[in-house]
C-alpha positions in Angstrom: 292.2 69.2 118.5 290.6 71.1 121.1 290.9 74.6 121.7 293.7 76.0 124.3 293.9 79.7 125.7 296.9 80.3 127.5 296.9 83.1 130.3 300.6 84.4 130.5 302.1 88.0 130.9 302.5 90.0 127.5 305.3 88.3 125.3 306.6 92.2 125.0 307.4 91.6 128.7 311.3 91.0 129.4 310.3 88.4 132.3 311.0 84.9 132.0 307.5 83.3 131.4 306.9 85.7 128.8 310.1 84.6 127.3 308.7 81.5 127.9 305.6 81.9 125.4 307.2 84.4 123.2 310.0 81.5 121.9 307.5 78.5 121.9 305.4 80.7 119.7 302.1 78.2 120.9 300.1 81.3 119.6 301.0 80.3 115.8 298.4 76.7 116.1 294.9 77.9 114.9 293.8 76.2 117.7 295.7 77.9 120.5 295.4 81.3 121.9 297.4 83.4 124.3 295.4 85.8 126.8 297.4 88.7 128.3 297.2 89.0 132.4 298.6 92.7 131.8 300.9 94.7 129.3 304.7 96.0 128.6 303.7 99.7 130.1 301.0 98.6 133.1 302.8 95.4 134.8 301.2 95.9 138.2 297.8 97.9 136.9 294.8 97.1 138.7 292.0 98.3 136.3 293.9 96.6 133.8 293.7 93.5 135.6 289.9 93.8 136.0 289.4 94.4 132.3 291.7 91.4 132.1 289.4 89.0 133.7 285.9 90.6 132.4 287.3 90.0 128.4 288.6 86.5 130.0 285.3 85.7 131.3 283.8 86.8 127.7 286.1 84.6 125.8 286.2 81.7 128.1 283.6 79.4 126.3 285.0 79.7 123.1 288.1 77.1 124.3 287.9 73.6 125.9 291.4 73.7 127.7 292.9 76.9 129.7 296.8 76.7 130.6 297.4 79.0 133.7 300.8 80.2 134.5 301.7 81.1 138.0 305.1 81.0 140.0 303.9 79.3 143.4 304.4 82.9 145.3 301.8 85.6 146.5 300.9 87.9 143.7 300.5 84.9 141.3 299.0 83.2 143.5 296.1 86.0 144.2 296.3 87.5 140.5 295.5 84.3 138.7 293.0 82.2 140.9 290.2 84.1 139.6 291.0 82.7 135.7 290.4 79.1 137.4 287.6 80.2 139.5 286.0 81.6 136.3 287.4 78.0 133.9 286.3 75.8 136.5 282.5 77.5 136.8 282.6 77.1 133.0 283.7 73.4 132.9 286.7 74.1 131.3 289.8 71.5 131.7 292.9 73.1 133.7 296.3 72.5 133.1 298.8 75.0 135.9 302.1 75.3 134.8 303.9 76.5 138.2 307.3 78.7 137.1 309.2 77.8 140.2 307.9 80.1 143.5 308.7 81.1 146.7 310.1 78.9 149.8 308.7 81.4 152.1 304.8 81.4 150.5 305.3 77.3 150.1 305.9 77.3 154.1 302.6 80.4 154.5 300.5 77.7 152.6 301.8 74.8 154.5 301.4 76.1 157.9 298.3 78.7 157.3 294.7 76.2 157.5 292.6 78.8 155.0 294.8 79.1 152.6 295.9 75.8 152.3 292.2 75.1 152.1 292.1 77.3 149.5 295.1 76.2 147.7 293.7 72.5 148.1 289.8 73.0 146.7 291.4 75.5 143.7 294.7 74.6 142.3 294.4 71.3 143.5 291.1 70.3 141.8 292.7 71.4 138.4 293.0 68.5 136.2 296.7 69.2 135.4 299.8 70.5 137.2 303.1 70.9 135.2 306.2 71.5 137.4 310.1 71.9 137.2 311.5 69.3 139.2 310.4 66.4 141.6 311.1 68.5 145.0 308.3 70.4 143.3 306.4 67.5 142.7 307.0 66.4 146.3 306.7 70.0 147.9 303.0 70.6 146.3 301.5 67.3 146.4 301.5 67.7 150.3 299.4 70.4 150.2 296.2 68.2 148.9 294.9 65.3 149.8 295.1 63.7 146.1 297.4 65.9 143.4 296.2 66.2 139.9 298.2 64.3 137.0 301.9 65.3 137.5 303.8 66.1 134.3 307.6 67.1 134.8 308.7 69.9 132.3 311.9 72.0 131.6 312.5 75.8 130.7 314.0 76.2 127.2 317.8 76.8 126.2 317.5 79.3 123.5 319.0 77.9 120.1 318.5 80.7 117.7 322.2 80.5 116.8 322.8 77.1 117.6 323.0 75.8 114.5 326.5 77.8 113.6 328.0 76.3 116.7 330.2 73.6 115.9 331.6 71.9 119.4 334.1 69.2 117.7 335.9 72.2 116.6 335.8 73.6 119.6 337.0 70.7 122.1 339.6 70.5 119.2 341.1 73.6 119.8 340.7 73.6 123.4 344.2 74.6 125.5 343.8 72.7 128.5 345.8 75.2 130.8 343.1 78.0 129.5 339.8 78.4 131.0 337.2 80.5 130.6 334.4 80.3 133.2 331.1 82.3 132.9 329.0 83.4 135.2 325.0 84.7 133.5 322.6 86.0 136.0 321.2 88.7 138.0 323.8 90.3 140.0 323.2 89.9 143.7 324.0 87.6 146.4 320.7 85.3 146.0 322.1 84.2 143.1 325.6 83.8 144.1 327.8 86.5 142.7 329.8 86.6 145.7 330.1 82.8 146.3 331.0 83.4 142.2 333.9 85.9 142.9 335.2 84.1 146.0 335.4 81.2 144.8 337.2 82.4 141.3 340.1 84.2 143.9 340.9 80.8 145.8 341.2 79.2 142.2 343.2 81.7 140.8 345.8 81.2 143.7 345.5 77.2 143.2 346.6 77.4 139.7 349.0 80.6 139.0 350.2 78.9 136.0 346.6 78.7 134.5 345.0 81.2 132.7 341.5 81.6 133.5 339.1 84.4 133.3 335.9 84.9 135.3 333.2 86.4 132.8 329.9 88.2 134.8 327.7 88.8 132.4 324.3 90.4 133.8 323.1 93.5 136.1 321.1 94.5 138.7 321.2 96.6 141.8 324.1 95.0 143.6 326.4 95.5 140.2 328.5 98.4 141.7 328.9 96.1 145.3 330.4 93.2 143.4 332.5 94.7 141.3 333.6 96.7 144.5 334.5 92.9 146.1 336.3 92.2 142.8 338.5 95.1 143.1 341.9 93.3 143.3 341.1 90.5 141.4 342.5 89.7 138.0 340.6 88.2 135.0 337.6 89.4 136.5 335.2 91.0 133.6 332.0 92.5 134.3 330.2 92.3 131.0 326.8 93.8 131.4 323.9 92.2 130.2 323.9 90.4 126.9 321.3 89.5 124.2 320.7 88.0 121.2 324.0 87.8 119.1 326.1 88.4 122.0 325.3 85.9 124.7 325.8 83.4 122.0 329.7 84.8 121.4 329.7 84.2 125.3 328.5 80.9 125.2 331.1 79.7 122.7 333.6 81.4 124.4 333.3 80.0 127.4 334.9 76.7 128.9 332.3 76.1 132.2 329.2 77.5 133.6 329.6 78.5 137.4 325.9 79.8 139.1 326.0 79.0 142.9 322.7 80.0 142.9 321.2 80.3 146.9 317.6 81.8 145.4 314.7 79.4 144.9 314.8 78.5 141.5 312.6 77.2 139.4 315.1 75.5 136.3 317.3 78.3 135.0 317.4 78.8 131.5 321.3 79.9 131.5 322.1 76.4 133.0 320.3 74.8 129.8 321.6 77.3 127.9 325.5 76.2 129.0 324.8 73.2 128.3 323.6 73.5 124.7 326.8 75.3 124.1 328.5 72.3 125.5 329.7 73.6 129.1 330.0 71.7 132.3 328.0 72.8 135.4 329.2 74.0 138.3 326.0 75.0 140.6 323.7 73.9 143.9 321.4 71.2 144.7 318.5 73.8 144.6 315.0 73.6 142.6 314.7 71.4 139.5 318.8 71.2 139.1 319.4 68.3 139.9 316.6 66.5 137.8 318.7 68.2 135.1 322.7 67.8 136.3 323.5 64.2 137.0 326.6 64.4 139.2 330.2 63.2 136.8 327.8 62.8 133.4 326.9 66.6 133.1 328.7 68.7 136.1 328.8 68.8 139.7 326.4 69.8 142.2 326.8 70.8 145.6 324.4 71.9 149.1 327.6 74.2 150.4 327.4 77.7 149.9 331.3 77.9 151.2 333.6 79.0 148.0 336.1 76.2 149.0 333.6 73.7 148.7 333.1 74.3 144.8 336.9 74.2 144.1 337.0 70.5 144.3 334.7 70.4 141.0 336.5 72.4 139.1 339.4 70.0 140.2 337.8 67.5 138.6 337.8 69.3 134.9 340.5 71.5 134.9 343.0 68.6 135.9 340.9 66.2 133.5 340.8 67.2 129.9 339.2 63.8 128.9 336.6 64.4 131.6 335.9 67.9 130.5 335.6 66.9 126.3 333.1 63.9 127.9 330.8 66.1 130.2 331.2 68.7 126.7 329.6 66.2 124.7 327.0 64.5 127.3 325.8 68.2 127.6 325.4 69.4 124.2 323.6 65.8 123.2 321.1 66.5 126.0 320.4 69.9 125.6 319.6 69.3 122.0 317.3 66.2 122.5 315.3 67.9 125.4 315.3 71.4 125.7 315.5 72.9 122.8 312.3 75.0 121.9 310.6 72.4 119.1 311.4 69.6 121.5 309.6 71.3 124.4 306.4 72.8 121.9 305.9 69.1 121.0 305.4 68.1 124.6 303.4 70.7 125.4 301.1 69.7 122.9 301.0 66.2 123.8 300.1 67.0 127.3 297.1 69.3 125.7 295.8 66.2 124.0 296.1 64.0 127.0 294.6 66.5 129.1 291.6 67.7 127.0 290.8 63.6 126.5 291.5 63.2 122.5 
């Protein structure tokens, strides 16, 4: 197989792209290497970035395929452009995996003649795009005359602890009037934390004879503000930022994943992880989420941001335990089939071979 060089943030970073490639361990393959554009302590250091460009220039001749991983956002667009230009000067095949992006920057590309032409003649001239949803295929293709080959890919669900998880036993013990609703994300308005709290307040009032909890996991600058918003509402627990065994335990003890995000999402890892543990998803039509969640099969999606509009989907689950169990099984099977790291690693290796012309 041809040699592959993947340009990414240092995998010791906490960010989503670093975590993605840290988990996939593609660099353990003898023909694949990682090239870091920064490190943990100098994430935005211009000197370090210039050194990364020079190092890349010296090594690029040894590889046949270069894999870049920018979100379509302002800083990553300019930061990773030199890698792309150097790769094409040396005649290398280039894959660009757009890990989501900012709607505002996409609109800027669409409306600014110079930026659009630059995108068309650089990112639009690579050998393949990887995107996280059909909405991105439509939007990004509109920026060029003829898009390169496009592959629809996903983020991943961390299956580190899943071998010890028994969904059938969990469903067997499920009580019809006891529900743990999970919200796991950065705590702020864009991620819909306030919508989750307001919706839960309505839900409690509608089901006074049920034992319903809202478990909020995550951290962020607005944590204190969201705690104030939740003040006076019973059965809301703020659990902080959880990883590893603690996060695994949280998913096992949760019944429904509620994520009313208003952010410019790609494909949230938390949704795929919730599916892996058999949780029905209640979320919004946003980014690549509709490519994963089929209405009534894997959960429920809406365009709305109104708390009252999410309640009807909770009704469909809380009042129909058979439906809940059906969705739980669907999600567990789908996540294991498509979204665990081994499956994604295999798909990426096949994409590399196809782009390289093997």
